[in-house]
VOLOLUM-82651 format. One record per residue: x, z, y of N, C-alpha, C in turn. Coordinates in steps of 0.05 Angstrom, whole numbers, padded with zeros to 5 digits, always signed. Layout:
BEGIN
XZYXZYXZY
...
//
This chain:
BEGIN
-01520-00586-03313-01489-00586-03304-01485-00590-03271
-01492-00619-03270-01489-00621-03240-01516-00611-03225
-01539-00606-03233-01552-00585-03226-01549-00563-03212
-01533-00555-03235-01522-00519-03225-01500-00525-03206
-01484-00548-03204-01470-00541-03186-01478-00551-03149
-01502-00569-03156-01519-00568-03133-01527-00540-03123
-01538-00528-03137-01551-00503-03127-01526-00485-03121
-01506-00488-03134-01483-00465-03118-01474-00478-03096
-01475-00499-03085-01463-00511-03062-01483-00510-03038
-01507-00511-03047-01533-00495-03030-01533-00470-03029
-01522-00454-03041-01526-00428-03042-01502-00418-03019
-01481-00434-03018-01460-00427-03003-01461-00438-02975
-01471-00454-02976-01483-00464-02942-01503-00446-02934
-01522-00437-02950-01536-00412-02941-01522-00388-02928
-01509-00386-02941-01493-00353-02934-01476-00362-02913
-01465-00381-02906-01449-00385-02876-01473-00385-02855
-01495-00402-02864-01512-00397-02838-01518-00369-02829
-01525-00351-02854-01530-00323-02845-01509-00310-02834
-01487-00315-02830-01466-00305-02817-01438-00292-02839
-01437-00310-02861-01415-00301-02872-01387-00307-02858
-01389-00326-02842-01362-00335-02825-01367-00335-02800
-01357-00330-02781-01362-00332-02753-01357-00364-02742
-01381-00374-02726-01370-00400-02716-01348-00407-02707
-01340-00430-02720-01312-00437-02705-01300-00440-02678
-01322-00451-02662-01313-00447-02631-01317-00427-02616
-01319-00405-02633-01316-00375-02619-01293-00363-02628
-01270-00374-02630-01243-00361-02631-01237-00345-02614
-01228-00316-02624-01211-00298-02609-01184-00303-02605
-01179-00304-02576-01154-00309-02566-01135-00282-02581
-01115-00293-02592-01096-00276-02606-01079-00261-02589
-01076-00266-02558-01063-00260-02540-01077-00226-02533
-01106-00232-02537-01121-00205-02523-01131-00192-02550
-01122-00165-02557-01130-00150-02574-01161-00144-02574
-01175-00142-02601-01202-00138-02599-01208-00109-02590
-01236-00103-02580-01242-00078-02571-01231-00059-02590
-01217-00040-02583-01215-00013-02603-01183-00024-02619
-01177-00045-02617-01155-00050-02630-01125-00042-02622
-01102-00045-02634-01079-00040-02629-01063-00054-02606
-01052-00042-02587-01030-00061-02568-01008-00051-02573
-00998-00076-02576-00966-00077-02582-00949-00065-02558
-00922-00058-02564-00908-00046-02545-00899-00068-02522
-00898-00093-02529-00890-00118-02517-00923-00121-02500
-00940-00125-02506-00969-00125-02494-00975-00111-02475
-00966-00082-02479-00963-00056-02460-00946-00062-02439
-00925-00072-02447-00906-00076-02418-00916-00108-02401
-00925-00117-02414-00938-00142-02400-00959-00132-02384
-00977-00109-02389-00996-00103-02387-00992-00087-02356
-00975-00067-02361-00963-00047-02347-00947-00067-02316
-00933-00086-02325-00918-00105-02306-00936-00120-02292
-00957-00125-02306-00983-00136-02287-00992-00116-02272
-00998-00099-02281-01012-00073-02258-00994-00066-02230
-00968-00066-02242-00947-00060-02220-00946-00084-02199
-00943-00104-02209-00941-00124-02192-00968-00131-02174
-00994-00118-02191-01018-00123-02162-01018-00097-02151
-01002-00071-02149-01007-00050-02141-00990-00056-02118
-00963-00069-02116-00941-00070-02094-00957-00093-02082
-00971-00114-02081-00979-00130-02066-00997-00121-02045
-01012-00099-02049-01028-00089-02026-01012-00074-02014
-00994-00053-02027-00977-00037-02009-00953-00057-01992
-00951-00075-01999-00929-00087-01989-00943-00104-01959
-00964-00109-01966-00984-00116-01942-00987-00100-01925
-00996-00076-01929-01002-00051-01912-00973-00048-01901
-00950-00045-01916-00925-00037-01902-00923-00060-01880
-00930-00082-01884-00918-00109-01865-00941-00100-01840
-00960-00102-01845-00982-00095-01824-00979-00072-01803
-00969-00051-01814-00959-00025-01808-00932-00030-01784
-00914-00046-01792-00892-00053-01779-00898-00068-01759
-00917-00091-01763-00928-00108-01745-00940-00092-01719
-00965-00076-01732-00971-00058-01710-00954-00043-01693
-00932-00027-01705-00917-00018-01689-00898-00038-01669
-00885-00056-01679-00877-00074-01662-00900-00084-01641
-00918-00089-01643-00938-00098-01628-00940-00073-01603
-00947-00047-01610-00946-00031-01591-00922-00029-01570
-00893-00029-01588-00873-00031-01573-00873-00050-01551
-00875-00077-01554-00876-00102-01541-00899-00095-01516
-00922-00084-01527-00943-00085-01503-00932-00056-01483
-00917-00037-01496-00908-00020-01479-00890-00028-01456
-00871-00044-01466-00849-00060-01456-00862-00073-01435
-00879-00091-01433-00893-00104-01417-00901-00094-01396
-00921-00072-01407-00936-00052-01388-00912-00034-01376
-00893-00032-01384-00873-00023-01361-00863-00036-01347
-00860-00056-01353-00844-00086-01338-00872-00088-01315
-00891-00090-01318-00910-00096-01301-00909-00077-01278
-00910-00047-01290-00912-00030-01277-00890-00029-01248
-00861-00033-01262-00841-00041-01245-00841-00060-01223
-00855-00084-01230-00855-00111-01217-00874-00100-01199
-00897-00088-01201-00917-00078-01181-00908-00060-01164
-00891-00040-01171-00881-00016-01156-00864-00038-01136
-00844-00051-01148-00826-00067-01122-00843-00084-01105
-00869-00099-01115-00881-00114-01098-00897-00094-01077
-00901-00071-01079-00918-00057-01066-00899-00045-01043
-00872-00041-01053-00859-00028-01036-00847-00049-01014
-00837-00078-01025-00831-00095-01006-00857-00103-00989
-00883-00097-01000-00902-00106-00978-00906-00083-00958
-00899-00059-00966-00902-00041-00945-00880-00043-00927
-00854-00047-00934-00833-00048-00920-00837-00071-00893
-00852-00097-00907-00856-00117-00894-00875-00110-00872
-00898-00091-00880-00918-00085-00859-00907-00066-00841
-00880-00058-00844-00878-00034-00817-00853-00048-00803
-00846-00075-00812-00820-00081-00798-00816-00089-00770
-00837-00094-00756-00831-00090-00727-00835-00068-00715
-00852-00051-00718-00852-00019-00704-00821-00010-00716
-00813-00012-00735-00787-00003-00743-00767-00007-00737
-00768-00039-00726-00747-00058-00711-00749-00050-00678
-00773-00042-00669-00773-00034-00639-00762-00003-00636
-00765+00010-00655-00750+00041-00651-00721+00039-00660
-00713+00028-00674-00685+00025-00683-00669+00017-00663
-00680-00011-00645-00673-00020-00615-00671-00009-00593
-00693+00010-00593-00699+00030-00568-00712+00022-00548
-00723-00009-00557-00737-00024-00527-00756-00041-00537
-00779-00039-00524-00808-00051-00528-00803-00075-00508
-00804-00097-00520-00798-00126-00504-00833-00135-00503
-00840-00139-00482-00865-00157-00470-00859-00170-00459
-00875-00193-00465-00872-00222-00449-00898-00218-00432
-00898-00232-00401-00914-00227-00376-00909-00255-00368
-00932-00262-00351-00935-00281-00335-00953-00274-00308
-00947-00283-00289-00971-00272-00262-00992-00276-00264
-01008-00255-00258-01035-00252-00266-01048-00232-00247
-01044-00225-00222-01051-00205-00208-01082-00198-00214
-01094-00173-00216-01076-00153-00213-01072-00142-00244
-01075-00159-00265-01062-00147-00288-01031-00144-00288
-01016-00162-00289-00993-00159-00284-00975-00181-00263
-00958-00171-00245-00955-00189-00222-00926-00168-00212
-00914-00186-00194-00889-00176-00184-00899-00162-00158
-00887-00135-00146-00897-00124-00127-00876-00136-00100
-00879-00145-00079-00867-00157-00066-00851-00143-00050
-00853-00114-00051-00838-00100-00039-00814-00086-00054
-00817-00090-00074-00796-00076-00094-00784-00094-00111
-00805-00120-00122-00795-00138-00135-00792-00133-00170
-00801-00107-00171-00811-00096-00190-00843-00114-00207
-00844-00114-00234-00871-00117-00242-00891-00098-00241
-00914-00098-00235-00933-00077-00234-00965-00089-00241
-00983-00076-00246-01012-00084-00254-01015-00067-00275
-01045-00072-00278-01059-00060-00300-01044-00059-00331
-01036-00085-00342-01023-00086-00361-00987-00072-00369
-00984-00074-00345-00949-00061-00341-00955-00032-00347
-00977-00016-00332-00979+00010-00339-00989+00015-00360
-01004+00005-00380-01011-00002-00408-00992-00003-00427
-00976-00023-00424-00946-00024-00435-00926+00000-00434
-00927+00012-00406-00912+00031-00405-00921+00058-00421
-00947+00058-00425-00960+00077-00438-00948+00074-00472
-00952+00049-00484-00948+00043-00510-00923+00052-00509
-00898+00041-00494-00875+00046-00502-00862+00078-00501
-00889+00091-00489-00878+00122-00493-00887+00132-00512
-00911+00122-00525-00922+00135-00546-00897+00127-00572
-00884+00104-00572-00862+00099-00589-00839+00106-00586
-00836+00118-00560-00812+00135-00563-00791+00120-00554
-00796+00091-00540-00778+00075-00534-00778+00064-00501
-00756+00050-00488-00757+00036-00468-00772+00016-00468
-00786+00010-00439-00804-00014-00438-00782-00037-00425
-00788-00062-00438-00770-00080-00425-00786-00102-00415
-00790-00118-00392-00806-00133-00385-00792-00162-00386
-00803-00180-00398-00787-00205-00403-00806-00224-00390
-00804-00235-00363-00821-00257-00352-00822-00284-00364
-00848-00295-00361-00849-00323-00374-00871-00336-00354
-00873-00364-00363-00896-00376-00354-00917-00380-00372
-00942-00387-00363-00973-00390-00382-00965-00415-00389
-00950-00429-00392-00947-00454-00408-00931-00452-00430
-00919-00429-00430-00901-00422-00450-00902-00396-00461
-00920-00376-00452-00927-00350-00461-00927-00346-00482
-00943-00363-00504-00951-00358-00533-00926-00368-00549
-00911-00396-00541-00891-00399-00557-00867-00382-00551
-00867-00369-00534-00844-00348-00535-00842-00327-00554
-00871-00327-00571-00870-00304-00590-00847-00319-00614
-00855-00343-00621-00840-00361-00638-00811-00358-00639
-00797-00360-00618-00768-00354-00614-00764-00332-00606
-00779-00311-00616-00773-00278-00612-00762-00278-00579
-00768-00284-00564-00767-00278-00535-00776-00249-00534
-00791-00244-00540-00810-00212-00538-00827-00202-00562
-00833-00181-00568-00842-00168-00586-00873-00173-00587
-00882-00173-00561-00919-00170-00549-00920-00187-00527
-00937-00200-00519-00946-00219-00505-00969-00198-00491
-00962-00183-00467-00978-00160-00449-00985-00181-00430
-01008-00184-00433-01023-00203-00408-01048-00210-00409
-01062-00222-00381-01089-00229-00391-01103-00254-00396
-01088-00252-00429-01084-00275-00443-01113-00281-00460
-01122-00303-00452-01150-00314-00465-01149-00315-00500
-01163-00303-00510-01166-00304-00541-01181-00325-00550
-01166-00350-00550-01189-00369-00563-01182-00380-00586
-01199-00391-00608-01194-00400-00628-01165-00413-00635
-01162-00436-00616-01139-00456-00612-01119-00437-00619
-01115-00419-00600-01088-00401-00598-01089-00381-00624
-01107-00370-00632-01106-00353-00655-01092-00375-00682
-01095-00399-00678-01076-00411-00701-01047-00401-00703
-01039-00397-00671-01015-00392-00664-00998-00360-00668
-01021-00350-00660-01013-00318-00657-01035-00304-00665
-01036-00279-00666-01048-00257-00673-01059-00240-00653
-01088-00238-00645-01095-00232-00616-01108-00193-00631
-01099-00182-00611-01112-00153-00612-01139-00159-00604
-01153-00133-00613-01187-00131-00598-01179-00134-00566
-01204-00143-00557-01203-00146-00527-01210-00117-00514
-01188-00115-00490-01185-00098-00473-01202-00107-00449
-01209-00131-00445-01231-00136-00424-01244-00163-00430
-01263-00169-00417-01279-00193-00416-01294-00202-00391
-01284-00231-00387-01294-00241-00367-01297-00274-00370
-01315-00286-00349-01322-00311-00348-01316-00325-00326
-01322-00352-00321-01315-00368-00294-01338-00377-00278
-01331-00377-00253-01341-00390-00236-01331-00422-00223
-01340-00437-00219-01333-00465-00211-01334-00459-00182
-01313-00467-00164-01312-00466-00140-01301-00494-00124
-01317-00502-00106-01307-00527-00098-01306-00523-00063
-01299-00541-00039-01301-00534-00018-01326-00526-00007
-01326-00517+00018-01357-00508+00024-01374-00531+00037
-01348-00557+00046-01365-00581+00054-01369-00594+00039
-01366-00593+00005-01372-00612-00013-01405-00611-00016
-01408-00641-00024-01438-00650-00025-01450-00635-00055
-01432-00629-00076-01443-00615-00098-01456-00589-00092
-01472-00584-00110-01488-00557-00111-01497-00547-00132
-01493-00559-00155-01495-00551-00181-01477-00558-00205
-01478-00544-00227-01462-00547-00245-01464-00576-00260
-01487-00579-00261-01499-00613-00270-01490-00633-00261
-01474-00634-00235-01458-00661-00224-01436-00659-00227
-01424-00644-00245-01391-00644-00253-01390-00663-00265
-01401-00672-00282-01395-00687-00311-01392-00715-00300
-01369-00718-00285-01367-00751-00272-01344-00754-00273
-01329-00780-00274-01303-00789-00261-01294-00782-00232
-01319-00779-00220-01309-00773-00188-01297-00747-00180
-01309-00727-00198-01294-00703-00198-01271-00696-00210
-01256-00686-00205-01225-00673-00213-01219-00646-00210
-01211-00631-00236-01209-00600-00232-01180-00594-00232
-01171-00577-00219-01147-00567-00220-01143-00542-00238
-01123-00540-00257-01110-00521-00266-01082-00519-00280
-01077-00494-00280-01048-00493-00290-01036-00500-00320
-01021-00516-00323-01019-00525-00356-01014-00510-00371
-01030-00512-00396-01027-00491-00413-01043-00466-00408
-01060-00470-00389-01084-00445-00393-01114-00455-00394
-01130-00439-00392-01160-00446-00405-01172-00459-00376
-01164-00454-00350-01172-00468-00330-01167-00498-00326
-01146-00511-00345-01141-00535-00349-01157-00546-00377
-01156-00522-00390-01173-00528-00420-01204-00535-00423
-01219-00517-00407-01245-00509-00410-01259-00536-00393
-01248-00543-00369-01267-00569-00363-01266-00592-00380
-01243-00592-00394-01243-00619-00419-01268-00616-00426
-01276-00591-00440-01293-00579-00460-01319-00583-00452
-01326-00577-00425-01352-00577-00413-01360-00597-00396
-01339-00612-00383-01341-00637-00367-01319-00661-00380
-01327-00669-00399-01309-00685-00410-01306-00716-00397
-01316-00724-00375-01317-00740-00353-01307-00743-00340
-01302-00715-00326-01285-00708-00303-01256-00711-00311
-01239-00718-00289-01207-00715-00293-01200-00686-00289
-01175-00682-00297-01161-00657-00298-01134-00662-00280
-01126-00645-00265-01102-00646-00251-01088-00622-00262
-01069-00626-00279-01052-00600-00288-01029-00594-00276
-01028-00574-00265-01008-00566-00244-00983-00551-00260
-00964-00557-00257-00944-00544-00274-00930-00521-00251
-00935-00497-00252-00929-00478-00232-00935-00450-00242
-00920-00427-00231-00930-00400-00240-00944-00385-00227
-00950-00403-00207-00970-00390-00186-00996-00388-00190
-01011-00366-00198-01035-00359-00205-01061-00374-00186
-01052-00373-00158-01070-00377-00140-01070-00403-00135
-01057-00429-00149-01056-00456-00142-01082-00465-00144
-01101-00461-00158-01125-00475-00153-01141-00470-00132
-01136-00448-00112-01149-00449-00093-01135-00468-00073
-01112-00465-00071-01094-00494-00055-01105-00516-00059
-01103-00525-00080-01113-00548-00094-01141-00551-00084
-01157-00541-00089-01189-00543-00079-01185-00542-00047
-01172-00528-00032-01181-00529-00006-01167-00550+00010
-01145-00557-00002-01128-00582+00009-01143-00612+00001
-01160-00609-00011-01173-00637-00021-01157-00652-00042
-01142-00638-00056-01125-00651-00077-01142-00654-00103
-01157-00629-00112-01175-00629-00129-01203-00626-00121
-01227-00630-00136-01252-00625-00129-01265-00602-00133
-01253-00588-00160-01263-00556-00166-01243-00544-00181
-01246-00526-00186-01229-00503-00203-01240-00479-00217
-01237-00475-00236-01245-00452-00253-01230-00423-00240
-01247-00410-00235-01241-00376-00225-01254-00356-00229
-01249-00333-00239-01259-00310-00251-01271-00294-00229
-01289-00277-00234-01298-00261-00204-01278-00241-00202
-01259-00233-00217-01243-00213-00213-01215-00227-00186
-01207-00249-00190-01188-00263-00172-01206-00275-00156
-01225-00280-00152-01244-00288-00130-01252-00264-00106
-01253-00244-00127-01255-00216-00106-01229-00212-00092
-01207-00220-00107-01183-00212-00091-01172-00232-00070
-01177-00253-00076-01179-00281-00056-01191-00273-00028
-01220-00263-00036-01235-00262-00012-01223-00239+00007
-01218-00217-00010-01205-00198+00002-01178-00200+00022
-01158-00218+00008-01128-00221+00023-01135-00246+00040
-01156-00268+00033-01154-00284+00052-01186-00296+00063
-01192-00279+00077-01220-00286+00088-01226-00307+00102
-01208-00313+00115-01209-00337+00132-01207-00366+00108
-01202-00368+00095-01195-00386+00076-01220-00381+00054
-01222-00359+00048-01246-00364+00028-01274-00373+00040
-01276-00372+00068-01298-00387+00084-01299-00410+00075
-01275-00423+00066-01274-00453+00063-01286-00467+00028
-01290-00440+00017-01302-00447-00016-01330-00434-00013
-01341-00442-00040-01365-00439-00044-01363-00441-00078
-01382-00426-00087-01390-00423-00117-01418-00435-00124
-01410-00452-00148-01431-00464-00154-01448-00449-00179
-01443-00422-00186-01456-00413-00205-01444-00389-00199
-01469-00364-00203-01464-00336-00201-01451-00324-00227
-01453-00292-00219-01438-00275-00239-01462-00277-00264
-01489-00282-00264-01506-00287-00281-01506-00307-00301
-01489-00328-00293-01491-00352-00304-01465-00358-00308
-01441-00342-00317-01415-00348-00314-01404-00367-00340
-01388-00383-00340-01378-00406-00358-01364-00393-00376
-01361-00400-00408-01339-00395-00421-01333-00367-00424
-01349-00348-00428-01344-00315-00423-01319-00310-00448
-01301-00302-00440-01272-00305-00459-01263-00271-00463
-01252-00266-00483-01234-00240-00489-01207-00246-00474
-01204-00217-00460-01171-00220-00458-01160-00195-00481
-01144-00206-00485-01124-00195-00513-01093-00195-00506
-01077-00180-00516-01053-00178-00525-01045-00199-00550
-01027-00207-00555-01020-00219-00575-00991-00214-00590
-00988-00218-00618-00965-00212-00635-00967-00233-00652
-00943-00239-00666-00941-00263-00682-00962-00245-00715
-00971-00267-00729-00985-00263-00753-00970-00243-00771
-00947-00245-00771-00932-00228-00790-00926-00197-00786
-00934-00196-00760-00933-00165-00743-00953-00148-00746
-00969-00143-00777-00992-00133-00777-00990-00103-00768
-00964-00090-00771-00960-00064-00767-00973-00059-00738
-00957-00074-00720-00959-00075-00688-00980-00078-00684
-01002-00093-00703-01027-00108-00688-01047-00084-00692
-01038-00071-00713-01062-00047-00725-01059-00032-00698
-01024-00021-00694-01019+00002-00675-01037-00006-00650
-01035-00033-00637-01044-00045-00614-01078-00034-00616
-01093-00042-00639-01114-00043-00637-01127-00016-00630
-01112+00005-00649-01120+00031-00648-01119+00036-00625
-01096+00033-00603-01094+00042-00570-01111+00030-00559
-01120+00004-00564-01138-00001-00547-01164+00008-00542
-01174+00012-00571-01206+00023-00584-01205+00049-00566
-01181+00064-00565-01181+00092-00555-01182+00092-00529
-01168+00075-00513-01166+00064-00481-01197+00060-00476
-01205+00040-00486-01229+00034-00475-01256+00052-00486
-01259+00067-00512-01277+00088-00507-01278+00103-00488
-01250+00117-00484-01259+00136-00468-01248+00130-00431
-01254+00105-00434-01260+00092-00398-01236+00090-00391
-01216+00086-00398-01187+00089-00381-01184+00064-00380
-01180+00040-00392-01178+00014-00381-01199+00010-00360
-01227+00018-00362-01244+00010-00338-01237+00020-00316
-01228+00047-00318-01219+00059-00289-01187+00047-00279
-01178+00040-00291-01156+00024-00283-01154-00004-00271
-01172-00018-00290-01188-00048-00272-01197-00047-00243
-01215-00023-00241-01225-00019-00217-01198-00009-00195
-01182+00003-00205-01163+00014-00180-01143-00007-00175
-01136-00023-00201-01118-00046-00190-01131-00065-00177
-01155-00073-00184-01170-00094-00168-01170-00083-00139
-01176-00059-00130-01183-00052-00109-01155-00050-00091
-01141-00037-00108-01110-00040-00097-01094-00068-00083
-01103-00087-00099-01091-00115-00097-01110-00131-00076
-01132-00122-00077-01156-00134-00051-01148-00128-00022
-01140-00099-00020-01135-00084+00002-01108-00090+00008
-01088-00103+00001-01056-00104+00003-01062-00122+00035
//
């Protein structure tokens, strides 16, 4: 009997091992129907709800992205419009600023030019008291082109450049030397003429060359504020400078001839005029360098304020045209001859 029960127990164990009952650790989740099994209404609703939620998330994200893209486009468009308006305003303001002085001169009806005596470029006619000369003639032509009257504003060489800062005149129309130092204060035009300098001493001076000038025994005459006072300091730093406060362009001749100064810088044109007008006095002078070794070749230019670029451009075009066509060279010869023969 006991043997029979043992054999029956063994048979049941073999049956389970062969697959009579599934392994207990592989239980099927009751919430998930078996393949091909029935789906209850509640399970179907849950499944459909889950599907709807899964679909709505991408759609919502797409809608949000589209809205954001639209807003970004609108923001970019607004920014570009604002930038365009700002740029147009800046260009308009710049254009108005660039044309300021020319418009001001035309509205006023007069072109104001600052001058200081420097024959034959600009000087007072002793017979009439009027200003005449090469630069006066060119200034009259500029005023005519602009359709305005010319107003001459006399100044001094010491204050000619600073007169622009206080609005005494619109342009300096003189034989003004365009130097780097002065270019910090004013805007120079293209050169209309160039020249350098002789050094003159008394005819009875023991000095015979430029090499002998750099000593404290030598003094140079020069009008205050001019290169005749500035250049000796640069080239002959040991020499003394007699700065003369005057409007007389020929004071260097007088200072050297009288013995007040040892030497003075003089340009070839001015020397030519002095010899023609004062032949006896010219005999009392000698030059230490010829025209082939002039000191400090320099450009002669007109000047405006740095902000008056419209006027600067206009004057540059005017000068280039008159130089290219030989007009200024012809006027220069005419005026030098005229003043030399007075």
